Every structure is written in structure tokens, then in C-alpha cells.
N, C-alpha and C positions, 0 to 999 in steps of 0.2 A: 327952474330946468333940471332935467335927469339927466345927470350924464355916462359915457359911455365909463361901467365897473371894471374892464380890460382895460381901458387906460388909461382908467385912474388909478389904479393898482401901478400897472405901469410907468408911470414920472414920480408916482409918491417912492416905486423903487430906487430910482436913482436920485433923487434926491435923499432919500438914507442912505443911498450908496458913495453919494459924492461928502456929506456933513461927516459920517465914519472916518474916508478916508482924511479928513483936519483932523481926526479929537484923533483919529491916531500916531499922526503927529504931535501932538501934546502928549500922548501914553507912551512915547518915547522915551520919553523926557524924564519922563517920574522915575522915584528911586523902588525896588520892591521894597522897603518899608510904608510907604507912600499909598505904597499900591494890593499891602495888606493891610493896610488901616481903614479902606474900602470895603473890603472882603467883609470885615467882621459886621465894619457898620450895616452891612445891607445884608450879612445873612442874622447879625441882629434883627433888621425890622422886619426878614420873613417870618423867624419863629414866631414872633406876635398877633403874627397873626394866622399860622399855616393852620388853626382847627377851619377857622373860616372860607382863607382856599381851600380848605382840601371842601366844606361841604359844597362851596361854589363852582367850586372843575366839579365835583360830583353830579350834583343837582343840571347843570350844563351837557353832561359829556354824556349822560345818562349810565353809566357804565358805572363800574367794581362797588365799591362800599367807602366812605365818605371815612371812615375812624384808618382806614388802610391806605387812605392817600396821606389822611395828616402822619399817617405812622412814615410814609415814604418826603411829603413835604420835613419833618424835624428829622429825618438820617440826613436829607442834605444841609438841613443848618447843621446841625453837632457832628458826626459822625463826620462827616465828609469835609468840613470847614476845619475841625478838627487834624483830619490827615495836611490838609496845605499848609498848617501852621510852618515856620520852619521851613518854607521849602524855596528853594531860591528858583527861580524861573530865570530875570531879568540878568544883566549884570556879568559879573563873575560867576562858576558856579560851583567850585570846584579851587581844590590844592591838588598843585601839579602830582599828577597820578607820575610822569615821570620829570626830571630835569629839565628845568624851561618849557612846559607842554601844560596848558588850559583853557579852560572851553570860558567862551561867556555865550548867553544867554540873549537870542534876542526874537521880539515881536514876530509874527507872523505875519502882520498888518490889519486887515479889517475878515469877518471870519463869519458866515454866514449860515442862524441853524433853522434847520427845522426841528419842532416837534412834537410827539405821538400825544393824540388824543384819548388814552390808555392814562399816562401819568404826563397831562400837563404842565403843568406845577411842577409839579417838582423837578421836569426833567429841562423846562426852564431858567429855572434857578440853581441847576451844577451848573448852568452852562452857561451862562453868564459868570457866575463864580470863577469859575477853570480861565474866562478871557480876560479878565478883570485883574488874574495873581498872575498871568504868563503876557501882562500888555499889551493885549488885542482888546479894539473894537468889536463889537459885535452887534449882529442885527438877525433881528429873530424875524420868524413869520409862521405867523400865530395862524396856528389848526382852527377850522373850519367852526369844530366840533365844539370850542374850548377857546376864546376870542373875549369870551368877559372877564374870565376868571385869570387868565395870562397876561387881559392887557393890567389886570387887579394887580401881581404881583410883579409882573416890571413895571410899574408902577413906583411899586412901592420901594422897588429897587435902583430907580433911577434917582427918586428923592434922597435917599441915605449916602448911592454915592455920588450926587454932587454936591451932599455937604462936605464931603472928604476929601475937595477937587478931582475930584474927576470932570473930565471939560464936557460937555456935553455935543451931543452925538455916539459919545464911548458904548450907550445902551441904545438902540434903540427898537424897534418892529410893527413889522409891518400888516396894519389891523384894517384895510383895503384888501379884503383876500379874495383873489382872485387866481389861479393857474399861469399865466401872466405875469404879472407882476410878481411872483417867487421865483420865476424863469430866468427874467430879465435881471433882478434880484444876485440867480446864482452867478449869472454871464459878467454880470458886468467886468469893466477890467479892474478895476479896485479891489475888488474880490481875491484875498488869496486862498482860502477855504472852505468848501464850505462841509456841516456838519449838518446827516438826515438819522436823527434816531427813530424807527417804527414807523417810519412813514414811506413803507415800500412805492406803492405809486407815484412816487418823486422820484425814486430812485432811476432811471434812468434819464428825466428829466436833470439829475444833480452830474450823472456821468459825464453828458451831453457839453454840460455846461465846459469842460476841459478845463474844471479845477483840480485840483486834489480832495480824495473824498473821504470823510470818515464816513461808515454809513455802520451803525448801531440797530441789529437786526435782531430776529428774536428765535423762528426759527422751530423747527419741532423735537426737540431735544427727550432722546429719551433717559432713563433713569433705573439700572440694571441692578436688582439682588440678587446675589450672589451668596450660594450656599452656606456660607458663613459669618454669614450677616445679623448682626442686633435686629431680629424678624423685629419686635416694638417695637424698636426707636425708627427702623426704616421706612415703616409704615406712618409713622408718625410725622415723620418730619415732609412725606411726601405731601399729605394729606395737607400738615398745617400748611405750603407753600403751595403748593392748589388751589387751595381753594383762598390764599392772599389776595384782596383785592378780585374777588372774581378770577382769581389766571390770569391777570393782565400782566402780570412781572414777565419780563424780557425773557430771561433764561426759567421761568418755570419750566417744569416738567410737563410733558403735552402723550408720551407713553409713558409705560412699564413693561419693562423685560427678568421674567421672574425665572429664577435656577428650579428644573422640575425637580429635583427632590427635596425642594419646601413647600408645591405650589402651595398645598392641602393650609397649614400652617400662614401662608401668607395671605392666604383667601380674610381667610378666618378671620384673622387680625384685621384688614380694609371694614369688613364688616363691622365689626366689632368696635371701627373709630368712623363710622357714620358712611358708608363710599354703598354703593348701591348695581349692582353687576345687571345692569341690562338683558332683556332677550333680543333674540335677534330685531324683530318687529321693532321691537320699543329702539336698539340701536338703529336700525331705518328710518325708524320717524323721528328723532333725531336730528339726523343727515338733514333731512329735509328742512327744520326750521334752523343748524344754522349756517343754510349754504344753501342753493340756489344750482337749479338742474345744470346749470354749461361750471358752474367748481366758485360764479363768487358769494363772497360773505356775507348775510345777510348781519350788516351790519351793526341792528338794532339789538341784536343777539347774543354781538361781542361781553362778555364780559355780567353775563346775568348768572344770577344766585341756580342750584341746582335746579328749588324746587321752580324752580321761572320757568324752569328749560323743561321741563320732564311734563308742566302747564302746556304747556303752548306744544307739545309734541305730542301731548294727550295721554299722558300717560301715567297711575297716578303711582307717588315713592315711599318711603316710612317719614310720618315727621324725623326731623333730624340731620334726614340725610342730606352731606356733603358732597361726594365729589359724584359722579355719573363712571362707572365703569364698560365700557364697548370691548368684551372677546373677539381677538382674532386671532388668525393662525399666518397673513399672510404681509408679505408688504408689495400691492396691486397697485398701480399706478391710479387709478379711478377713486381710490378709500377717502374716502373726508379724514377719516380716523388719523392717516400717515399724513394728516397736516397737521400746520398750528394751529392751535385751538381758541385760545385764549379766552375758556370759559372751566371750570371744576368740571371738567371731563376727563379721563383718559381712556388713548387705547391701552388691551393688553393683552401681550403674551408669553406664552412659556414652550422652555426651548429648552433639552435635554442636558446642557451645559454649561460652560462659561465661552468656550468658545463659540457653540454657534451661538449662543447669546449676541458675545463679540460682532458676529457676523450681520444679522440681526440689526447689529447700534449701526455699522458700517451703513446698511443700505436704507435706515429710516433715516442717517445722516444727510444721505447723498440727496435723495429723492428732491428734498427744494432747495436743498447747497448752499443755504446761508451758513450751519455747519459750527452754530454759537454756541451750545456747551451741550456736553454731558457728564453726568451724576455713575454713580457707581455707588453700591450699600456694600460691603466689605473688609472681612479681618486678615483675608489674603493678601499679604502681599505682593506675592509675586502674579496673581492676580489685578492686584491693579496697577501694579507696573506694566504690563502688559496693556490694557486698557488704554496706558498714558503713552505709549510710545505712538501707538496704532492708530489711533485716531482719528480724521479728517479732522478734526475739532478744533475751536478755539481756546478753550477753559475746556479742563474735567476738576468737576467736585467727591469729596469723598465725605462718603456720612452724614453730609446735609442737608436739608432741600435748599434744592437748587434758584430758588427765586431770593431767596437771603444770601444762596453763596455768592450766587451770584453777581449782584449790587455788593458782598466784603459786607454786608452787614453780620454774618458768624465765621466767615472765613480770615487770613487775614489781605485778601487780594484786596486791591486798588477802590476803594468804596468808588460806586460808580453808579449813574443811571443810563449813559452808554459805554455798551462793552460790545467792542466791534468785532464786524465778522470776516474779516481781511482774507482766512483760507481758503476760500472760496470762489477770492474774486469780487466781491462788496463791497470793497473800500480800501484803504492802503495799510490798513492796520485792523490788531487781532486784539490788541491789546484792548483795558478795563482802561477808560481814557482818561488822564490828568491832564493835568496844565501844560507838564512834558512836552507832551503831543502837539501844541497848539506853537512849539516854540521849533524855532533850528537854532542847531550850536554852532557857534563860531568855533574855529580850532587854530589858537593861536604855537607857536613853534618859535622859541630864543633858539640861536645859534651858538652854540656848544661846543661848540671844534672849530679848528678851523681848516680853507680847504687847501689850502697851500701846499704844503705834504703828500699827499695825491698829485698834484697838480705838477708835481717838482716831479712828481714817479716817471710822472704818463711823459714830459720832457725830456729825464736821464735817458729814457725808452731807446734809444738809437735803432730804429733797424736788423736787424742783424742778415746778411747777406745772402751765410749759407742756411739757412732757415726758412721752413715753406711758412705762406700770411699766417694760417694755421697758428702753426706756432708758437710766431709771434704775439699773434692776441689775445693765446694762451698761458701763456708768458707773462704780459705783460696783465691781465688781470687778474692772474694770482698774486703779483709782488701791490697790484693794489688792493687785495683786497686783504693781504697780509697789513699792510698801512693802516687801512679804514677799522680792520676787527681791533686793531692792537693802541688804536688810539678810543673803544671803548672804555664805558668806565670796569673793572674788576671788577666778579661778580663775588660776595662778600660771604 
């Protein structure tokens, strides 16, 4: 007998949420040290399967490069794990900043997470490590194009976690994949927070769930090469970033803006490193490969190589071409090259100076309104400061490839697979997400002074019949404030 997939998915979602609610009560009783031991065991277990999981996810999703997916898997198991060591998320968090004041970390409860087809395994592993580190139960809704690889990775983590004392249901997944089931999961009363990473199609449903939402988007991040930049280094960073996993990294550059006085040197540097500048007809043909006429994305073209895209578009490119470049003049609303491209393709703009480039970056950032990442290549600190102060963006990266810098590989930003897009209203935070985003802080304040002197002053302040009401109030306020200030510790 064949069941209704939607109904079965909804039922599974309800069961998973109820089980997770029971598990989170047991997690709340576990110490930070016990949670840390589980995190270490799970990261160790996945790391030993990093290559096989990368190959499996590449074959299943048919996008990107398995070698780069393995790099992302190892980044999570090593760099992210290292960043979590020594971090306190539950229980007492800090020594008193002021006398008698400290914070206690409290897990949110049950977290629902959606992961992208572009990085299904690494994002799932990262999400579980963060959730368990912070004492939360987590349920993942598997991506329909990466069900098997995500299930395999999560089964490895569940087994390792159970061996370290995690309760049943602390980590689980919805593998009867239907939109109705995912929506039911996000709406469930036991769910405290929803995390959506790179799944824009589920954003409205996540927001409609009424739960706090962390949204890690991608967007159409620009990269500006300013006249003072080290041109070969800047171009090398951009090419490496844009070809990593065939352009699938969440913060990777989508277009380049070049300072006009160095355009000739920049163009030559791109060509020397394997970039191909398309003609107008070729750029138009590639648009038809990347997007339908109505603007929808050809999903099977996502994460394909430059050679595969050019062949599909019907034009020849030199052997060894790594990136396709489309020259543009204006930010026009229907131009596909102002969008998130998720492939080794770049829009290319030339502006006369950094001020015009600044305006171009703002135009581009506002088109898709994700406002996630902007990068700049420059040695002029004043220009860098102007970009940092005035751009409507969650993070600015300086002199590094955006794919790597945004993840925290080549910068000291928090190592993260989920990079918030909260500045444009796509979630509650623009942080690179860490376990500290998955707790709330309970403030503890001890009494350090007696209220009696203040009460005595008020009691002794009999009204002066000859004074006006306002004068009486001001006099009382002055006396109370003097007494309060006198009770404060003297500055040393």
C-alpha cells in the first residue's frame, strides 16, 4: 500500500519534534565538559570519512568538485572544532565584569536546520556540532538532492554522540522529504529556532513559522579592485575563490568592480590566470544556460565548470579556462549578471574612481537584498575605512578571496558555514554563526548596596509648604541622586 508522502512527512516531523523535546531536557542536565566530549567524538568520526562523504555528496548533487567538498568537510572537522574548544556556552559563562554581575548560558531548546545542496554534508556537520556544543537538540530537514549523503554523515554523528552519552533524539533528521513536512517541523510548538542556510526557496515558509530565524544566504557579493591594490595578488585571490567548488561557496564573489586607471593591468592579470572575457553574444548565450526566461535558475547548471558551461552555451574557450567574465556597464534590474551566479562566472564593471565604485557596490548589494559579503582589494586604509563605514553589508573582507575569508579560512572571522544576512531583514543576525547564537544569556545580579539610605531620604523629605510642587520634586531628586552616587565604588 502506497502512503501519501506529504502526510507521512508531516507525521515524521511531529514524532521527531516530540522526541527532540524530550532529549533537550536531558541535554540541559549535561555539563559543558560532557557536551564537549560528544563534539570531539563526532568530529573525529566524520573526519575519518571526509573524502568518501565528499565524493558521495558530489555524485548525488551533481554540482561542484568533490576535492573542494572534502576541504569543506575537513574545515568543519578541524578548524570549526578547534574554534569551539574552551568556549563555554552553558552554565556560568564569565567572571564578573562588575561586582556581583555574571552571565549564565541557557540552551534555546530544539533547533530545526535546513542545509543547502551546495554544501550539504559540511553544513549539516557544522550545524550539529554547534547545536550540541550549546546543549540544544537539533533536527535537520534533508535536502531532496542530497538525502543519502546527508543521512550517512548524520548517522555517523549520531552513533558517535550516543557513545558519549547523548540522549536518543538529540540529533535527528527528516528524510521523508516534502515541503509540507518541513513546514510542519518549523511550526511545531516545541521548536525554538529555525536555521536556514542557502535555501532561499524555504525562506518565506521559515519566516511564516513565527519562530526566530537565522538565515545564511549568499547574495550577489561584489569585489572592488582599487588602484593601490597588489593587482596580481588580488586577481589570484579572486580566481582561487571563484573556482573553489565551482563557485558554490556562500560568500564567493559574483562580480568585480575595477578602478579605471588600472583596468588594463587587471584585465591582463585575469587573462594570465585563465579567465576568459566573453563577447556580448557569448554572454547572452550563457545567460540562457544559467537562467530560464522567467528568471528561474537552471538548477543543473549550478556549480558546473567553465568548460561545461561554455560547451552548453555553444561557444569555444581556450583549454585551461577557469572563469568566464561578462563585461557590464549598468546595474539593470533584469540583467542576470547582477544576480547570485553560483558558478565560475563573474560580472565585470569599470568605474573611474573609488567613489563611483562605492556607488556601484551599493547598487549591486541592494539588488537581491541579501547584503551578505563585500570584498575590497586595496592598500589605502582611508578607502577601506570608507567602504567599511558606508556599505549596507554584513561583512567586509579585505585583501582575501571572499569564499575563504567569509568562512573564516583566511581571516580571523568566526569559522562558519552559515554566514548571517540579517542586515537586509533575512534573519535575526548578520553574525557568522557560532554556538553563542544558539543560547540566551541569563543575567545574574547580586545586591551590592542597601536601599534603606535612599528610602530614609525620601521619608525625611517632608514637603515644604512654601515651595512649589516642581521645586519639591527637584530637591528630592537631587538628594536621592547624591546619596546613590555616594554609595557607588570610588574610581581608582
